[in-house]
C-alpha positions in Angstrom: -10.5 -0.8 -8.9 -13.9 -0.9 -10.8 -14.6 -4.4 -9.4 -13.8 -3.4 -5.8 -16.0 -0.3 -5.9 -18.9 -2.1 -7.6 -18.8 -4.8 -5.0 -18.6 -2.3 -2.1 -21.1 0.4 -3.3 -23.3 -1.2 -5.9 -24.3 -4.3 -4.0 -27.8 -4.0 -5.4 -27.2 -6.6 -8.1 -28.0 -5.7 -11.6 -30.4 -8.6 -12.1 -31.2 -10.4 -15.3 -31.5 -8.9 -18.7 -35.3 -9.0 -18.7 -35.5 -6.5 -15.8 -35.5 -2.7 -16.3 -32.1 -1.0 -16.7 -30.3 0.4 -13.7 -31.8 3.7 -12.5 -29.8 6.8 -13.1 -28.8 7.3 -9.4 -27.0 3.9 -9.4 -24.9 4.6 -12.5 -24.2 8.2 -11.4 -23.2 7.2 -7.9 -20.9 4.5 -9.1 -19.2 6.7 -11.7 -18.8 9.6 -9.1 -17.3 7.2 -6.5 -14.9 5.9 -9.1 -13.8 9.4 -10.0 -13.5 10.3 -6.3 -11.1 7.4 -5.6 -8.9 8.4 -8.5 -8.8 12.0 -7.5 -8.2 11.2 -3.8 -5.4 8.8 -4.4 -3.7 11.2 -6.8 -4.1 14.2 -4.5 -6.6 16.3 -6.4 -8.5 17.8 -3.6 -11.0 19.9 -5.6 -12.2 17.0 -7.8 -12.2 14.6 -4.8 -14.6 16.7 -2.8 -16.9 17.5 -5.6 -17.2 13.8 -6.8 -17.8 12.4 -3.3 -20.6 15.0 -2.7 -22.1 14.1 -6.0 -22.1 10.4 -5.2 -23.4 10.9 -1.7 -26.3 13.1 -2.9 -27.3 10.4 -5.5 -27.3 7.7 -2.9 -29.1 9.8 -0.3 -31.9 10.3 -2.9 -33.0 6.7 -2.2 -33.5 7.3 1.5 -31.4 4.1 2.2 -28.9 4.7 5.0 -27.1 1.5 4.1 -26.2 2.8 0.7 -24.9 6.1 2.1 -23.0 4.2 4.8 -21.2 2.3 2.0 -20.2 5.6 0.4 -18.9 6.9 3.7 -16.9 3.6 4.1 -15.5 4.1 0.6 -14.1 7.4 1.7 -12.8 6.0 5.0 -11.2 3.1 3.2 -9.4 5.5 0.8 -8.0 7.4 3.8 -6.8 4.2 5.4 -5.1 3.3 2.1 -3.1 6.5 2.3 -2.4 6.2 6.0 -4.9 8.9 7.1 -6.0 7.3 10.3 -8.9 9.6 11.2 -12.1 8.4 12.8 -14.8 7.4 10.3 -17.3 10.0 11.5 -19.4 10.0 8.4 -20.1 6.3 8.9 -20.5 6.4 12.6 -23.5 8.8 12.2 -25.2 6.1 10.2 -24.0 3.0 12.1 -27.2 2.4 13.9 -29.1 1.9 10.6 -26.2 0.3 8.7 -26.3 -3.4 7.7 -24.2 -5.7 9.8 -21.6 -6.3 7.0 -21.0 -2.5 6.8 -20.5 -2.4 10.6 -17.9 -5.2 10.4 -16.1 -3.4 7.5 -16.0 -0.2 9.5 -14.5 -2.1 12.5 -12.0 -3.7 10.2 -10.8 -0.3 8.8 -10.6 1.0 12.4 -8.5 -2.0 13.5 -10.9 -3.3 16.0 -12.8 -6.1 14.2 -14.0 -8.9 16.4 -12.6 -12.3 15.1 -16.1 -13.7 14.9 -17.1 -11.0 12.4 -14.3 -11.8 9.9 -16.6 -13.8 7.8 -18.7 -10.7 7.2 -15.9 -9.0 5.4 -15.3 -9.0 1.6 -13.4 -12.2 0.8 -10.1 -10.5 0.0 -9.7 -9.2 3.5 -10.7 -12.3 5.6 -7.3 -13.9 5.8 -5.6 -10.7 7.0 -8.4 -10.2 9.5 -7.9 -13.6 11.1 -4.2 -14.2 10.7 -1.4 -12.1 12.4 0.9 -12.9 9.4 0.6 -10.2 6.7 1.9 -12.5 4.1 -1.5 -12.7 2.3 -1.2 -9.0 1.2 0.6 -9.5 -2.2 -2.1 -12.1 -3.2 -4.9 -9.5 -3.2 -5.4 -8.8 -6.9 -7.2 -5.5 -6.8 -4.8 -2.6 -6.2 -7.2 -0.5 -4.1 -8.1 -3.4 -1.9 -4.4 -4.2 -1.5 -3.6 -0.7 -0.3 -6.6 -0.7 2.1 -5.4 -4.0 3.6 -1.9 -2.6 3.9 -3.3 0.4 5.7 -5.2 -1.8 8.2 -1.9 -3.8 8.8 -0.2 -0.5 9.5 -2.9 0.7 11.8 -2.7 -2.5 13.8 1.1 -2.6 14.1 1.5 -5.5 11.6 3.1 -3.7 8.7 6.5 -5.2 8.0 9.0 -4.2 5.4 7.3 -6.3 2.7 4.0 -4.6 3.5 5.5 -1.2 3.0 7.3 -2.1 -0.2 4.1 -3.9 -1.5 2.0 -0.8 -0.8 4.5 1.6 -2.3 4.9 -0.5 -5.4 1.2 -0.7 -5.8 0.7 3.0 -5.5 3.5 3.7 -7.9 2.2 1.3 -10.5 -1.2 3.0 -10.4 0.3 6.5 -10.5 -1.5 7.4 -7.2 0.7 10.2 -6.0 -0.9 10.8 -2.6 -0.8 7.1 -1.7 2.8 6.7 -2.9 4.1 9.7 -0.9 2.4 8.4 2.2 4.0 4.9 2.0 7.4 6.2 0.9 7.3 8.5 3.9 6.9 5.6 6.3 9.7 3.7 4.5 12.0 6.7 4.9 11.1 7.1 8.5 11.9 3.5 9.4 15.1 3.6 7.4 16.2 6.7 9.4 15.2 5.2 12.7 17.3 2.1 11.8 20.3 4.2 11.0 20.2 3.4 7.2 21.0 6.9 6.1 21.8 6.0 2.4 18.4 4.2 2.0 16.5 7.0 3.7 18.2 9.5 1.4 17.3 7.5 -1.7 13.7 7.3 -0.6 13.5 11.0 0.2 14.9 11.9 -3.2 12.2 9.7 -4.7 9.5 11.5 -2.7 10.9 14.8 -4.0 10.6 13.5 -7.5 7.0 12.4 -7.0 6.0 15.7 -5.4 7.6 17.8 -8.1 10.4 19.2 -5.9 13.2 17.6 -7.9 
């Protein structure tokens, strides 16, 4: 997760050892975004809101709309990973001044990426953006990136049973309660729609265990 956040938000490379150390805003924003992701995925609303605001404030202190746009995309990506398919309003307010790669990533999250822009995405997403087959999902090493990709597959109607189980297993392994409940909920709904009552019941009982109702 650290690698994914660093690549997404701290794209201002650290530079060689002879250069001055990173400014405080960079380290503070990176740490706050990392804590935001953990809190959001686990369902800690109070910490989530405070850490995102802290990160955004640090990035805004630079006056660079591209950096703030990346923070907003981090928030939108976390929502997609937990199947919250809301418009990315925070980014859209900054789109006009955002770098082209950030615009492509926003379109990817929204499920409307132009095929010609796939090369602008982070490498782990390119195969899924250009191939209708979701089989590349399990090969994404970073758990957060894997869940984000699964969310995009769901949004674009390409999430099969393997996608759902991969996403649920990923969330479970990380202990991300909010994400796990979201993906288990979809699994239960599909099992119910297919008339697999025993399977749906088993998933619902697991959800109750995760949410503390059992």
